C-alpha positions as a Markdown table, in Angstrom:
| # | Residue | x | y | z |
|---|---|---|---|---|
| 1 | Met | 6.3 | 30.0 | -9.7 |
| 2 | Asp | 3.1 | 29.1 | -11.9 |
| 3 | Glu | 0.4 | 31.6 | -11.8 |
| 4 | Ser | -2.4 | 29.6 | -12.7 |
| 5 | Ile | -2.8 | 25.9 | -12.3 |
| 6 | Asp | -5.9 | 24.0 | -13.5 |
| 7 | Gly | -7.9 | 23.3 | -10.3 |
| 8 | Leu | -7.1 | 26.8 | -8.9 |
| 9 | Ser | -8.2 | 29.6 | -11.4 |
| 10 | Gly | -11.9 | 31.2 | -10.3 |
| 11 | Lys | -12.1 | 28.1 | -7.6 |
| 12 | Asn | -12.0 | 30.6 | -4.7 |
| 13 | Ser | -15.4 | 29.2 | -3.5 |
| 14 | Ile | -13.7 | 25.5 | -3.7 |
| 15 | Leu | -10.8 | 26.6 | -1.6 |
| 16 | Gln | -12.8 | 28.2 | 1.1 |
| 17 | Asp | -15.5 | 25.2 | 1.2 |
| 18 | Pro | -14.3 | 23.2 | 4.4 |
| 19 | Ala | -16.1 | 20.3 | 3.0 |
| 20 | Ser | -14.2 | 20.2 | -0.1 |
| 21 | Tyr | -11.0 | 18.8 | 1.3 |
| 22 | Ile | -9.8 | 16.5 | 4.1 |
| 23 | Lys | -7.3 | 17.9 | 6.7 |
| 24 | Val | -4.6 | 16.6 | 8.3 |
| 25 | Asp | -2.9 | 18.6 | 11.0 |
| 26 | Leu | 1.0 | 18.3 | 11.1 |
| 27 | Lys | 3.8 | 18.1 | 13.2 |
| 28 | His | 6.3 | 19.1 | 10.4 |
| 29 | Val | 7.0 | 18.8 | 6.7 |
| 30 | Gln | 9.9 | 17.2 | 5.5 |
| 31 | Ile | 11.6 | 18.0 | 1.9 |
| 32 | Leu | 14.2 | 15.6 | -0.2 |
| 33 | Pro | 16.7 | 15.4 | -0.9 |
| 34 | Thr | 17.7 | 19.0 | 0.5 |
| 35 | Asn | 16.6 | 17.5 | 3.9 |
| 36 | Glu | 14.7 | 20.7 | 5.0 |
| 37 | Phe | 12.1 | 21.2 | 7.5 |
| 38 | Ile | 8.8 | 23.1 | 7.8 |
| 39 | Ile | 8.1 | 23.0 | 11.6 |
| 40 | Ser | 4.3 | 23.4 | 13.1 |
| 41 | Thr | 4.5 | 25.9 | 16.0 |
| 42 | Arg | 1.7 | 27.0 | 18.2 |
| 43 | Glu | 1.5 | 30.4 | 16.3 |
| 44 | Asp | 2.1 | 29.1 | 12.6 |
| 45 | Lys | 0.1 | 25.9 | 12.4 |
| 46 | Leu | 0.5 | 23.5 | 9.3 |
| 47 | Ala | -1.9 | 21.0 | 7.9 |
| 48 | Phe | -2.0 | 18.6 | 4.7 |
| 49 | Leu | -5.0 | 19.4 | 2.8 |
| 50 | Phe | -6.6 | 16.9 | 0.1 |
| 51 | Arg | -8.8 | 18.7 | -2.1 |
| 52 | Tyr | -10.8 | 15.7 | -3.7 |
| 53 | Thr | -13.3 | 18.2 | -5.6 |
| 54 | Ser | -10.3 | 20.3 | -7.3 |
| 55 | His | -7.9 | 17.2 | -7.6 |
| 56 | Leu | -5.2 | 19.1 | -5.4 |
| 57 | Ile | -3.2 | 18.7 | -2.6 |
| 58 | Ser | -2.0 | 21.6 | -0.4 |
| 59 | Ile | 0.3 | 22.5 | 2.3 |
| 60 | Ser | -1.5 | 24.8 | 4.5 |
| 61 | Leu | 1.0 | 27.4 | 6.4 |
| 62 | Asn | 0.3 | 29.7 | 9.1 |
| 63 | Asn | -3.2 | 28.8 | 10.0 |
| 64 | Met | -4.5 | 28.2 | 6.6 |
| 65 | Glu | -3.3 | 32.0 | 5.4 |
| 66 | Tyr | -1.1 | 30.4 | 3.1 |
| 67 | Glu | -1.8 | 27.4 | 0.9 |
| 68 | Ile | 0.9 | 25.9 | -1.7 |
| 69 | Thr | -1.1 | 23.7 | -3.9 |
| 70 | Ile | 0.0 | 20.8 | -6.0 |
| 71 | Pro | -2.3 | 19.1 | -8.7 |
| 72 | Leu | -2.5 | 15.4 | -8.6 |
| 73 | Asn | -1.1 | 15.0 | -11.9 |
| 74 | Gln | 2.1 | 16.2 | -10.4 |
| 75 | Ile | 2.6 | 13.2 | -8.2 |
| 76 | Ile | 4.2 | 10.4 | -9.3 |
| 77 | Val | 3.3 | 8.0 | -6.1 |
| 78 | Met | 1.7 | 8.8 | -2.6 |
| 79 | Lys | 1.9 | 6.1 | 0.1 |
| 80 | Ile | 1.2 | 6.1 | 3.8 |
| 81 | Thr | 4.2 | 4.8 | 5.3 |
| 82 | Lys | 4.5 | 2.0 | 8.3 |
| 83 | Asp | 4.9 | 5.0 | 10.5 |
| 84 | Gln | 1.7 | 6.5 | 9.5 |
| 85 | Glu | 3.4 | 9.4 | 7.5 |
| 86 | Ile | 1.9 | 10.9 | 4.3 |
| 87 | Ala | 4.9 | 10.3 | 1.3 |
| 88 | Ile | 4.6 | 11.6 | -1.9 |
| 89 | Glu | 7.2 | 11.6 | -4.8 |
| 90 | Leu | 6.7 | 14.4 | -7.4 |
| 91 | Lys | 7.6 | 15.1 | -11.0 |
| 92 | Arg | 10.8 | 17.0 | -12.1 |
| 93 | Asn | 10.0 | 20.9 | -12.3 |
| 94 | Phe | 6.6 | 20.1 | -11.0 |
| 95 | Lys | 4.0 | 22.9 | -11.2 |
| 96 | Lys | 2.9 | 24.4 | -8.1 |
| 97 | Ser | 1.3 | 27.8 | -6.8 |
| 98 | Val | 0.8 | 29.5 | -3.9 |
| 99 | Thr | -2.3 | 31.5 | -2.6 |
| 100 | Glu | -3.0 | 33.6 | 0.2 |
| 101 | Arg | -6.3 | 34.6 | 2.1 |
| 102 | Asn | -6.9 | 37.8 | 4.2 |
| 103 | Gly | -9.4 | 37.4 | 6.3 |
| 104 | Asn | -12.8 | 37.5 | 4.2 |
| 105 | Ser | -10.9 | 39.1 | 1.3 |
| 106 | Pro | -11.0 | 36.8 | -2.1 |
| 107 | Ile | -8.2 | 34.6 | -2.2 |
| 108 | Ile | -5.6 | 35.4 | -4.4 |
| 109 | Thr | -2.5 | 34.1 | -6.2 |
| 110 | Ile | 0.9 | 35.5 | -5.2 |
| 111 | Cys | 4.3 | 35.1 | -6.5 |
| 112 | Ser | 6.0 | 35.2 | -3.0 |
| 113 | Asp | 7.2 | 32.0 | -1.5 |
| 114 | Pro | 6.2 | 31.8 | 2.4 |
| 115 | Thr | 8.8 | 28.7 | 2.5 |
| 116 | Asn | 11.7 | 30.6 | 1.2 |
| 117 | Gly | 12.2 | 28.3 | -1.9 |
| 118 | Lys | 12.5 | 25.0 | 0.4 |
| 119 | Leu | 10.1 | 23.3 | -2.1 |
| 120 | Asn | 12.1 | 24.4 | -5.0 |
| 121 | Asp | 14.1 | 21.2 | -5.3 |
| 122 | Ala | 11.8 | 18.8 | -3.8 |
| 123 | Val | 11.8 | 15.2 | -5.2 |
| 124 | Tyr | 9.9 | 13.9 | -2.1 |
| 125 | Ile | 7.8 | 15.2 | 0.7 |
| 126 | Leu | 7.1 | 13.7 | 4.0 |
| 127 | Phe | 4.3 | 14.8 | 6.0 |
| 128 | Lys | 4.3 | 14.1 | 9.6 |
| 129 | Pro | 0.6 | 14.3 | 11.1 |
| 130 | Met | 0.1 | 15.2 | 14.7 |
| 131 | His | -0.8 | 12.5 | 17.0 |
| 132 | Trp | -4.4 | 12.7 | 17.3 |
| 133 | Val | -4.9 | 12.2 | 13.5 |
| 134 | Glu | -6.7 | 9.0 | 13.3 |
| 135 | Asn | -5.6 | 6.3 | 10.9 |
| 136 | Asn | -9.1 | 6.2 | 9.4 |
| 137 | Thr | -8.2 | 9.5 | 8.1 |
| 138 | Leu | -5.2 | 8.8 | 6.5 |
| 139 | Leu | -6.6 | 5.6 | 4.7 |
| 140 | Met | -9.4 | 8.0 | 3.7 |
| 141 | Val | -6.6 | 10.3 | 2.0 |
| 142 | Glu | -4.6 | 7.4 | 0.6 |
| 143 | Ala | -7.7 | 5.7 | -1.0 |
| 144 | Gly | -9.1 | 8.7 | -2.4 |
| 145 | Met | -5.8 | 10.2 | -3.8 |
| 146 | Gln | -5.3 | 6.6 | -5.5 |
| 147 | Arg | -8.4 | 6.8 | -7.1 |
| 148 | Leu | -8.6 | 10.0 | -8.7 |
| 149 | Arg | -4.9 | 9.6 | -9.9 |
| 150 | Phe | -6.0 | 6.4 | -11.6 |
| 151 | Asn | -9.0 | 8.1 | -12.9 |
| 152 | Leu | -6.9 | 11.1 | -14.4 |
| 153 | Ala | -4.8 | 8.4 | -15.8 |
| 154 | Arg | -7.2 | 6.7 | -17.5 |
| 155 | Gly | -8.2 | 10.1 | -19.3 |
| 156 | Thr | -4.8 | 11.7 | -19.8 |
| 157 | Asp | -1.3 | 10.6 | -20.5 |
| 158 | Asp | 0.1 | 11.4 | -16.7 |
| 159 | Gly | 2.5 | 8.5 | -16.6 |
| 160 | Phe | 0.9 | 6.8 | -14.1 |
| 161 | Ser | -0.7 | 3.9 | -16.3 |
| 162 | Gly | 1.7 | 0.9 | -17.1 |
| 163 | Ser | 2.5 | -1.9 | -15.3 |
| 164 | Asn | 6.1 | -0.7 | -15.8 |
| 165 | Ser | 5.7 | 2.1 | -13.5 |
| 166 | Arg | 8.5 | 2.3 | -10.8 |
| 167 | Val | 7.8 | 3.9 | -7.3 |
| 168 | Lys | 9.7 | 4.7 | -4.1 |
| 169 | Gln | 8.9 | 2.6 | -1.1 |
| 170 | Asp | 9.9 | 3.8 | 2.7 |
| 171 | Val | 11.5 | 7.2 | 1.7 |
| 172 | Leu | 12.8 | 7.6 | 4.7 |
| 173 | Ile | 14.0 | 5.4 | 7.7 |
| 174 | Ser | 12.6 | 7.4 | 10.5 |
| 175 | Ser | 13.8 | 8.0 | 14.0 |
| 176 | Ser | 12.1 | 7.8 | 17.4 |
| 177 | Gly | 12.7 | 11.5 | 18.1 |
| 178 | Ser | 10.0 | 13.8 | 18.6 |
| 179 | Leu | 9.2 | 17.4 | 18.4 |
| 180 | Ala | 9.7 | 19.4 | 21.6 |
| 181 | Asp | 6.9 | 20.3 | 23.5 |
| 182 | Ser | 7.3 | 24.2 | 21.9 |
| 183 | Gln | 7.2 | 22.7 | 18.5 |
| 184 | Thr | 9.8 | 25.2 | 17.7 |
| 185 | Gln | 12.7 | 23.0 | 16.9 |
| 186 | Pro | 13.3 | 20.3 | 14.2 |
| 187 | Pro | 13.5 | 16.4 | 15.7 |
| 188 | Ile | 16.6 | 16.0 | 18.0 |
| 189 | Ser | 17.3 | 13.0 | 15.8 |
| 190 | Gln | 16.1 | 13.7 | 12.4 |
| 191 | Pro | 15.1 | 11.0 | 10.0 |
| 192 | Arg | 17.7 | 10.2 | 7.4 |
| 193 | Ala | 17.5 | 9.6 | 4.0 |
| 194 | Met | 17.9 | 6.0 | 2.4 |
| 195 | Glu | 19.9 | 5.3 | -0.2 |
| 196 | Met | 18.4 | 5.7 | -3.6 |
| 197 | Glu | 18.6 | 2.0 | -4.6 |
| 198 | Asp | 16.9 | 0.9 | -1.6 |
| 199 | Leu | 14.1 | 3.1 | -2.6 |
| 200 | Leu | 13.0 | 1.3 | -5.8 |
| 201 | Leu | 10.0 | -0.9 | -5.6 |
| 202 | Ser | 8.2 | -2.5 | -8.7 |
| 203 | Phe | 4.6 | -1.1 | -8.4 |
| 204 | Thr | 2.5 | -3.7 | -10.7 |
| 205 | Glu | -0.9 | -4.9 | -10.8 |
| 206 | Ser | 0.5 | -8.6 | -10.8 |
| 207 | Glu | -3.1 | -10.0 | -11.2 |
| 208 | Pro | -5.2 | -9.3 | -14.2 |
| 209 | Glu | -8.6 | -7.8 | -13.3 |
| 210 | Ile | -11.3 | -10.5 | -13.3 |
| 211 | Leu | -13.9 | -9.2 | -15.9 |
| 212 | Tyr | -16.8 | -7.6 | -14.1 |
| 213 | Ser | -19.7 | -9.6 | -15.9 |
| 214 | Asn | -17.6 | -12.8 | -14.7 |
| 215 | Val | -17.6 | -11.6 | -11.3 |
| 216 | Asn | -21.2 | -10.1 | -10.8 |
| 217 | Ser | -22.8 | -13.3 | -12.0 |
| 218 | Ile | -23.2 | -16.3 | -9.8 |
| 219 | Ser | -24.0 | -19.3 | -11.8 |
| 220 | Thr | -25.2 | -22.3 | -9.7 |
| 221 | Val | -23.8 | -25.8 | -10.9 |
| 222 | Asn | -25.6 | -27.8 | -8.0 |
| 223 | Asp | -27.2 | -27.1 | -4.3 |
| 224 | Asn | -23.8 | -27.5 | -2.9 |
| 225 | Glu | -21.9 | -24.9 | -4.7 |
| 226 | Val | -20.1 | -22.3 | -2.3 |
| 227 | Thr | -20.0 | -18.6 | -3.7 |
| 228 | Glu | -17.0 | -16.7 | -3.7 |
| 229 | Phe | -16.3 | -13.3 | -3.0 |
| 230 | Tyr | -13.9 | -11.0 | -5.4 |
| 231 | Ile | -11.8 | -9.3 | -3.1 |
| 232 | Thr | -9.4 | -6.4 | -3.9 |
| 233 | Cys | -6.8 | -6.1 | -1.2 |
| 234 | Val | -5.5 | -2.4 | -0.8 |
| 235 | Phe | -2.4 | -2.3 | 0.5 |
| 236 | Leu | -0.1 | 0.5 | 1.3 |
| 237 | Thr | 2.2 | -0.3 | -1.9 |
| 238 | Glu | -0.2 | -2.0 | -4.0 |
| 239 | Arg | -3.6 | -3.6 | -5.0 |
| 240 | Arg | -3.9 | -7.7 | -5.0 |
| 241 | Ala | -7.2 | -9.5 | -6.1 |
| 242 | Val | -8.2 | -12.8 | -4.6 |
| 243 | Leu | -11.3 | -14.8 | -4.6 |
| 244 | Phe | -12.6 | -16.3 | -1.1 |
| 245 | Ser | -15.5 | -18.2 | 0.0 |
| 246 | Gln | -18.3 | -16.5 | 1.1 |
| 247 | Glu | -18.4 | -19.1 | 4.1 |
| 248 | Gly | -14.6 | -18.1 | 5.1 |
| 249 | Ser | -14.4 | -16.9 | 8.5 |
| 250 | Phe | -12.7 | -13.4 | 8.9 |
| 251 | Asn | -9.4 | -15.3 | 10.5 |
| 252 | Gln | -9.1 | -17.5 | 7.7 |
| 253 | Phe | -9.3 | -14.4 | 5.4 |
| 254 | Ile | -6.5 | -13.1 | 7.3 |
| 255 | Glu | -4.7 | -16.1 | 7.0 |
| 256 | His | -5.2 | -16.8 | 3.2 |
| 257 | Val | -4.0 | -13.4 | 2.6 |
| 258 | Gln | -0.7 | -13.9 | 4.6 |
| 259 | Gln | -0.1 | -17.1 | 2.7 |
| 260 | Arg | -1.0 | -15.7 | -0.6 |
| 261 | Phe | 1.1 | -12.2 | -0.8 |
| 262 | Gly | 3.5 | -13.5 | 2.0 |
| 263 | Ser | 2.3 | -10.5 | 4.2 |
| 264 | Ser | 2.9 | -10.0 | 8.0 |
| 265 | Ser | 0.1 | -9.0 | 10.6 |
| 266 | Phe | -2.0 | -6.2 | 9.9 |
| 267 | Asn | -2.7 | -3.1 | 12.3 |
| 268 | Asn | -5.4 | -1.8 | 10.6 |
| 269 | Ile | -8.1 | -3.3 | 8.3 |
| 270 | Tyr | -11.4 | -2.0 | 6.9 |
| 271 | Tyr | -13.8 | -2.0 | 4.2 |
| 272 | Lys | -16.1 | 0.8 | 2.3 |
| 273 | Asn | -19.6 | 0.3 | 2.9 |
| 274 | Lys | -22.4 | 1.4 | 0.4 |
| 275 | Val | -22.4 | 5.1 | 1.4 |
| 276 | Asp | -18.4 | 5.1 | 1.0 |
| 277 | Glu | -17.8 | 5.0 | 4.7 |
| 278 | Met | -14.6 | 3.3 | 6.0 |
| 279 | Ile | -15.5 | 0.8 | 8.4 |
| 280 | Ser | -12.9 | -1.3 | 10.8 |
| 281 | Leu | -12.8 | -4.9 | 10.7 |
| 282 | Lys | -12.1 | -6.3 | 13.9 |
| 283 | Asp | -13.6 | -9.7 | 14.4 |
| 284 | Glu | -15.9 | -11.9 | 13.0 |
| 285 | Glu | -18.9 | -10.2 | 13.7 |
| 286 | Asp | -17.8 | -7.0 | 11.6 |
| 287 | Trp | -17.1 | -9.6 | 8.9 |
| 288 | Asp | -20.1 | -10.8 | 8.8 |
| 289 | Val | -21.9 | -7.5 | 8.5 |
| 290 | Ala | -19.4 | -6.5 | 5.7 |
| 291 | Lys | -20.5 | -9.6 | 3.6 |
| 292 | Trp | -24.0 | -8.9 | 4.4 |
| 293 | Glu | -23.9 | -5.4 | 3.3 |
| 294 | Ala | -22.3 | -6.9 | 0.0 |
| 295 | Glu | -24.8 | -9.4 | -0.6 |
| 296 | Met | -27.4 | -6.4 | 0.1 |
| 297 | Glu | -26.0 | -4.7 | -2.8 |
| 298 | Gly | -26.6 | -7.8 | -5.1 |
| 299 | Thr | -22.8 | -7.6 | -5.5 |
| 300 | Ile | -20.0 | -10.3 | -4.6 |
| 301 | Arg | -17.2 | -7.7 | -4.3 |
| 302 | Leu | -15.5 | -6.3 | -1.3 |
| 303 | Asn | -12.6 | -3.8 | -0.8 |
| 304 | Ile | -10.7 | -4.4 | 1.8 |
| 305 | Tyr | -7.9 | -1.6 | 2.9 |
| 306 | Met | -5.2 | -3.4 | 5.3 |
| 307 | Gly | -2.1 | -1.5 | 6.4 |
């Protein structure tokens, strides 16, 4: 157990400030390959915390009395699965730390392990949210973690950069079983781990990014020229770029993405507005608002989150 980790030492005020993290209430945490479970109960509630100001994630135990904190640079990949679960893959011998808060006393780092060593051999961790957690919250966590990890990779050699990096896709085949009402027992039918060779998925930015100078400058050849948006489509496992007519409809955009990338239907589509809010896209009216906001900002770039 590490006694001090960057982002923790001297950061008690940050750890206590609820405005500095996104919280996801959890049903359970599953650790692989050991297939250990940490179960939420009425008396001992679990939560996943994305502490974006200090570049950490935390597993909150016993109503936030304990936190197991892991720096983002210890995570190889993070994704939201098709079952709306948070899945992460960790570096070998990843760094972690345990903190304890006792009422209004200062938060302290402790050497004891409230999980009794369940995380010691973890390679993958799967976080199952409570049913009331909104999809928008999960999308914000995913987008925020990916952005921070990208920025960290640009400044340090954390093993995240490069087009040959490999990630694990769909860490588990989830069962239809659910926790008992008392939430004191593991699911009746526990998820089983997939074979390792089934987990591998190449993660590449297959299309080089268009230079910002070319994207943001609109040159008019004639009065009939149609302006195109540069749209970054953020999927669960990758980011892809497309050019799409500014006059195109919402349905035409969906069809274009499906044909271009071989994608199936999407349950949730969002865009990020100028104040970094995630706004749902459901119909042509929403689409027109998204395009209008981009135009008002003087840009022809849109980030669309699709899952």
